[in-house]
N, C-alpha and C positions, 0 to 999 in steps of 0.2 A: 441397470441404471449408471451412467459414467459420466463422471465430470473431467472435461479437458482442460490441460493448463497450458497456456503460451507463454514460454518463458524467453528472457535472454540473456540467461545465465544458467548453466548445467546444473549449478550447486543445488538450485531449487528442486528438481528432480525429487531426489531423495525426502526434503523436509515435507513435500506436500503429500508426496505417497505414505509417510508416516501418518501425518496428521489425518488424512481422509481414512485410512485403516484404524486408527485409533477413535475415529468419532464413528465409525459406521462399517458392521462385518460385510456389507452386501453393495456397497458403492464401489465400482471400479474406476481406474484412471486411465487417463492417455496423456501423453506429453510431445509438445513440439518445441523444441529449442531453436531458436536462431539468434546467435549473439552479435549479428550484424546489425541487427533492426535498430537496437538503443545508440551503437556507435554512428550509423547514419543518422537517425533522429537529432542526434546533438550535435553533428557537423553542420547539417543541412537543413534542419528544421524538421518539426515531426510529421508535415505533409507529406515530406518526400518518402515518407515507409508506406503510405496509406495502403496502395496496390498489394505490397506484399504481406502487411498485416492480413487484411481481406483474404490473400491467398493461404496463409496460415490457419486461420480461422475456419475455413472450407475444409484443411487436411485434416484439422482434428473434428471436424462434423463427419467426415468420411469414415473416419476410424470410430464412429458412433457414439460421440461426445453428446449428451443432453443439455449440460449448461456448460459454458467455458469461463474460465477465469484467467484473465490476463495479470500475470504476477509482476509485470513491469510497469511501476507508476508513472513513468515518464510517457509511454504510449497506451497506458490504460484507458485513457479518456478516447483516443483515436480508436482503439478496439471496439469501444462502446459503439462508437459513431458508425463505423465501417460494418458492424456486424450484421446490420438489418433488421434484427428482431432483438427481443429480450433477453434471449439466452446468453448473453454475454455481460460480464461485469468485470470492473475492475477491481484489483486485490484490495485496496484501500478503501474501497466504498463503506464496506462496513464499520470499517474503524473510523472512518469521518464522522458516519452519522453519530457512532458512539460519542466522539470527541465533542460533537456539538450537542448532544444530550447533556453533556456534563459541563459544557459552556451554558446552556441554557439555566439548566438547574442553578449554577452558580448566581447566575443574574438575577433569577426569581429570589434566590434567597438573600442576596445582598440588594437588592433594589434595581430596578432597571438601570436608572441614572450611573449606577456603579459599574455597568457594562460586565464583561467576561475576558478572558484571554486564554488562547490556545498557542502554544509553543509548537515549532513545527523543526525538526531536525531530518536533513537529507545529506548524501554525499555526493550528489551532482546538483548542480544550478537548475539543469531541468525538471527535476524531481521537485524542486521548491515550487517552480512555477505549476506546474500541474496540480500539486496537492493544494495549493492555496485557492486555487480555481475550485476544485472539488469541496473544498471545507466551506466555501464561500455560495456554492450550489446548496450543499445539505443546510447550512444555515438560514437561507433564504427559505427553502422548504419549512422548516422547523420555527420561523419567524422568530430567529434570534439574529443578532449582528454583533460578533464578537470581534474584539482585536484579535489579529494574527500575526505573530512573530516567527519570522522565518531565520534559520540559521544552518549554516552550511558546517558540517564536520570536516576542517581543513585536515586535508592529507588522508583522509579515510578512504576515499575510493583508490587511491593510488596503493594501499596496503591490501584493499580488497583484490583489485586486478591482479597484484603478485602474489594472492593466494594467503597473506598473512594475516589469517582470520582472527587470531587473539589480537594484534595490533589494531585491527579495523575495529572490532568491538570495543576497546579500550576507547579510540577516538570518538566513537558515536557516544559512547557512556559520559565522556567528559563533555562533550557539546550538549547533551540532556540536562546533564548536572548542572552547568551553568547557567542554562536555560530555566530550569525548575522553579527558583527563586522569583522568577518574574510572571508566571503564568499559573493558570489553573488546573490546565490538564498539557502533558505532553505527549506529541505526536511523533513515532519512530518511523517517518515517511516510506522507508524502503522495506520490501520482505525481508531481505538480507538482514536488518537489524535486530530482528525479532531477540535472536540471543543475546542482545544485550540488556534485556528486561532484567536479567535474575541480578545483573550490576546495580541496578537503579531501585531495589525495593525496599531501601530505607528512605526514600523521598517523601515527602508529605504531600505529593499531588501525584495523581493517577499519570501511569505510563502506557500508553497503547501501541501495539503493533498489531501488523495486520493479517499474517498466514491463517491463525486459527479461526478468526472470526470469517474470514471468507470461506473457508472450507466449512464452516458450519450454515453460513449462508447458503451456499451452492448445494448443500444436502438437504436443507430446507426446500429449495427451490425443486430439487427432484420428488419429495415427498407429499 
């Protein structure tokens, strides 16, 4: 049984290997990294990389992948669309489903009229748009209608691209902390943000990230 991972940053390879082997001793991993996909999607629109995304998915299948996770939130929806079957899912889908479940529970407890609020933190604008669309899709399926507040962690992506991981995570955590008082759950939209969670354990609302949930979902799909 093999999980294939499509990445737009090489830093994710070690993370998803570690999580997969932590969760299962029998599941193997395959990785394809194409750092140009995100750059071109941001510059020319997501549709501009559709053919190449499909080719990378085929490459993972050729390597034996039974389930494929696209770890880039910006192009994850596109990966699901061009996959041609249900074997591929975007890394943030399980996280979005969990966030909507929290929001629906809050709405039920407070009364439907009170609504509920999901906060989204991302480091690039294209991820905010993609994550909002995903959350609305999951909310529709769950019968909820939460308010969604989107926040860009200013300066964070510059730090990430420069390899300044600690500074990147500090900026992400600062944005999440500023948002937390206005929402019922905070979503860290990009897989690279997961390491900011330990900086936010004192908050009164749940903070969700995507990598572990995606790996667990992929393993469930295999068994």
